[in-house]
Legacy VTK file of the C-alpha trace (Angstrom):
# vtk DataFile Version 3.0
C-alpha trace
ASCII
DATASET POLYDATA
POINTS 209 float
-45.894 25.161 7.148
-46.978 28.140 5.067
-43.407 29.425 5.075
-42.100 26.016 4.039
-44.669 25.646 1.279
-43.558 29.021 -0.085
-39.909 27.903 -0.201
-38.299 29.050 -3.462
-36.494 26.230 -5.305
-36.275 27.743 -8.777
-32.522 28.426 -8.466
-31.884 24.848 -7.403
-34.014 23.429 -10.193
-32.058 25.393 -12.793
-29.039 23.165 -12.198
-28.927 20.499 -14.918
-27.591 17.877 -12.517
-30.634 18.210 -10.232
-33.014 15.315 -10.830
-35.656 16.269 -8.311
-36.608 18.504 -5.371
-38.791 17.310 -2.489
-40.115 19.365 0.432
-41.485 17.852 3.656
-42.938 19.351 6.799
-41.659 18.539 10.265
-43.868 15.461 10.420
-42.428 14.038 7.189
-45.487 14.728 5.046
-44.767 15.724 1.457
-45.622 19.350 0.739
-44.191 19.663 -2.759
-42.233 17.452 -5.118
-40.876 17.947 -8.602
-38.771 15.546 -10.658
-37.079 16.060 -14.001
-38.787 14.251 -16.849
-37.278 12.694 -19.958
-37.656 16.000 -21.812
-35.579 17.780 -19.145
-38.535 19.685 -17.693
-39.706 19.355 -14.100
-43.051 17.739 -13.425
-44.948 17.318 -10.187
-44.925 13.819 -8.768
-46.567 12.486 -5.638
-44.241 10.899 -3.062
-44.829 9.184 0.243
-44.015 10.532 3.699
-40.417 10.956 4.847
-39.885 9.663 8.401
-36.364 11.001 8.994
-36.618 14.757 9.594
-33.897 16.093 11.874
-31.557 19.006 12.431
-28.591 17.353 10.712
-27.867 17.456 7.007
-27.621 14.004 5.443
-26.674 12.532 2.106
-26.883 9.063 0.665
-26.188 7.426 -2.658
-28.834 5.460 -4.536
-27.502 3.204 -7.271
-29.460 3.333 -10.495
-29.260 2.027 -14.048
-26.396 3.720 -15.879
-26.007 6.480 -13.295
-26.760 6.817 -9.616
-28.408 9.517 -7.577
-27.209 11.462 -4.553
-29.995 12.446 -2.188
-28.947 15.507 -0.174
-31.245 16.473 2.691
-31.070 19.803 4.533
-33.364 20.773 7.371
-35.265 24.038 7.203
-34.860 25.809 10.542
-36.182 28.974 12.121
-34.612 30.839 15.010
-36.701 33.274 16.944
-35.119 36.545 18.007
-36.396 39.648 19.714
-36.942 41.442 16.410
-38.562 38.639 14.493
-38.077 35.232 12.963
-35.198 34.229 10.670
-35.460 31.404 8.168
-32.697 29.464 6.430
-32.240 26.357 4.315
-29.061 25.278 6.063
-28.612 24.828 9.810
-28.272 28.241 11.427
-25.032 28.610 13.433
-25.289 29.680 17.042
-26.706 28.407 20.306
-30.066 30.150 20.209
-33.355 28.231 20.206
-34.112 26.698 16.816
-37.125 24.896 15.466
-37.169 22.410 12.598
-40.143 23.161 10.390
-39.324 20.683 7.641
-36.688 19.481 5.233
-35.698 19.944 1.637
-34.335 16.930 -0.263
-32.474 17.483 -3.522
-31.643 14.578 -5.824
-28.414 15.122 -7.773
-27.828 12.829 -10.731
-24.341 11.425 -11.314
-24.945 11.055 -15.062
-22.925 14.174 -15.876
-20.152 13.009 -13.561
-20.072 9.611 -15.255
-19.975 11.322 -18.663
-17.125 13.556 -17.491
-15.183 10.544 -16.209
-15.665 8.766 -19.520
-14.448 11.860 -21.336
-11.393 11.958 -19.067
-10.733 8.285 -19.780
-11.085 8.860 -23.526
-8.755 11.865 -23.374
-6.264 9.849 -21.308
-6.264 7.063 -23.889
-5.721 9.609 -26.658
-2.853 11.283 -24.815
-1.281 7.908 -24.048
-1.471 6.961 -27.712
0.095 10.266 -28.742
2.894 9.830 -26.194
3.586 6.283 -27.399
3.641 7.497 -31.014
5.972 10.380 -30.130
8.330 8.019 -28.278
8.344 5.623 -31.236
9.113 8.456 -33.690
11.884 9.743 -31.435
13.356 6.259 -31.136
13.217 5.841 -34.921
15.018 9.151 -35.427
17.672 8.283 -32.857
18.292 4.913 -34.486
18.655 6.400 -37.965
20.568 9.511 -36.972
22.884 8.103 -34.328
22.847 4.348 -33.815
23.118 3.185 -37.430
26.054 5.498 -38.347
27.907 4.326 -35.245
27.200 0.723 -36.166
28.623 1.328 -39.666
31.671 2.974 -38.098
32.154 0.011 -35.777
31.937 -2.446 -38.688
34.488 -0.357 -40.613
36.965 -0.512 -37.709
36.671 -4.295 -37.791
37.465 -4.213 -41.529
40.536 -2.094 -40.882
41.646 -4.440 -38.112
41.328 -7.324 -40.600
43.674 -5.509 -43.029
41.212 -3.817 -45.360
42.570 -0.280 -45.745
40.574 0.508 -48.874
37.340 1.073 -46.958
35.824 4.549 -46.883
32.655 5.774 -45.210
30.504 8.402 -46.911
29.041 11.097 -44.673
27.693 14.569 -45.424
26.594 15.265 -41.871
27.834 18.368 -40.063
27.533 17.068 -36.527
29.769 15.080 -34.184
29.021 11.802 -35.961
30.023 13.356 -39.284
33.265 14.694 -37.759
34.025 11.253 -36.338
33.419 9.619 -39.734
35.704 12.079 -41.524
38.397 11.579 -38.883
38.097 7.825 -39.385
38.501 8.207 -43.161
41.536 10.445 -42.644
43.075 7.922 -40.259
42.554 5.050 -42.713
44.035 7.179 -45.521
47.162 7.930 -43.496
47.558 4.280 -42.480
47.170 3.229 -46.124
49.805 5.748 -47.201
52.141 4.533 -44.469
51.644 0.947 -45.574
52.313 1.884 -49.203
55.548 3.672 -48.247
56.672 0.693 -46.206
55.882 -1.674 -49.077
57.768 0.594 -51.495
60.746 0.839 -49.176
60.760 -2.929 -48.737
60.608 -3.447 -52.495
63.575 -1.106 -53.023
65.603 -2.948 -50.382
64.898 -6.250 -52.075
66.028 -4.841 -55.431
69.335 -3.593 -54.063
70.222 -6.893 -52.418
LINES 1 210
209 0 1 2 3 4 5 6 7 8 9 10 11 12 13 14 15 16 17 18 19 20 21 22 23 24 25 26 27 28 29 30 31 32 33 34 35 36 37 38 39 40 41 42 43 44 45 46 47 48 49 50 51 52 53 54 55 56 57 58 59 60 61 62 63 64 65 66 67 68 69 70 71 72 73 74 75 76 77 78 79 80 81 82 83 84 85 86 87 88 89 90 91 92 93 94 95 96 97 98 99 100 101 102 103 104 105 106 107 108 109 110 111 112 113 114 115 116 117 118 119 120 121 122 123 124 125 126 127 128 129 130 131 132 133 134 135 136 137 138 139 140 141 142 143 144 145 146 147 148 149 150 151 152 153 154 155 156 157 158 159 160 161 162 163 164 165 166 167 168 169 170 171 172 173 174 175 176 177 178 179 180 181 182 183 184 185 186 187 188 189 190 191 192 193 194 195 196 197 198 199 200 201 202 203 204 205 206 207 208
């Protein structure tokens, strides 16, 4: 019991997620207990006996308001050897004789985990919004740079098919769409010239008859 009462828990208590540390002897009686107060400092607090002291490590979740609490229990064991006694917080591996002299229970708050999950959710929403905005901007650029010029070119072909050879599309672009527009204008120009020559030839034939 003296060894268990002298158990050092300072390193454990330095963790910000630790809400409390309880130490019991092999009979379940509380030897020491400290819980984190509202100011973040540990204070001593009396607790009742703990009936379940065994050689197995256990953990259970206690639901609270806003955030829950994980209670992790580890037995404190000693194993006697020819040259002395060895102590450990965790179960000692091996088949030698071991004695349970108590247990240490550490309460780990899930508040930081809940805060981290909320931050992940907030970041996910932000990233989703940025992706949606990027897709919308890309779609807008594609429509203005590619779809609309092709639609104008399609409408111009319908005009040519209806007999309007005076149509001309303006384009200063230096890409494939610009090349296609200039080729269309050249084609319409050549068709218009061919039509004019045919009309002139027809007029001359009519005059000679």
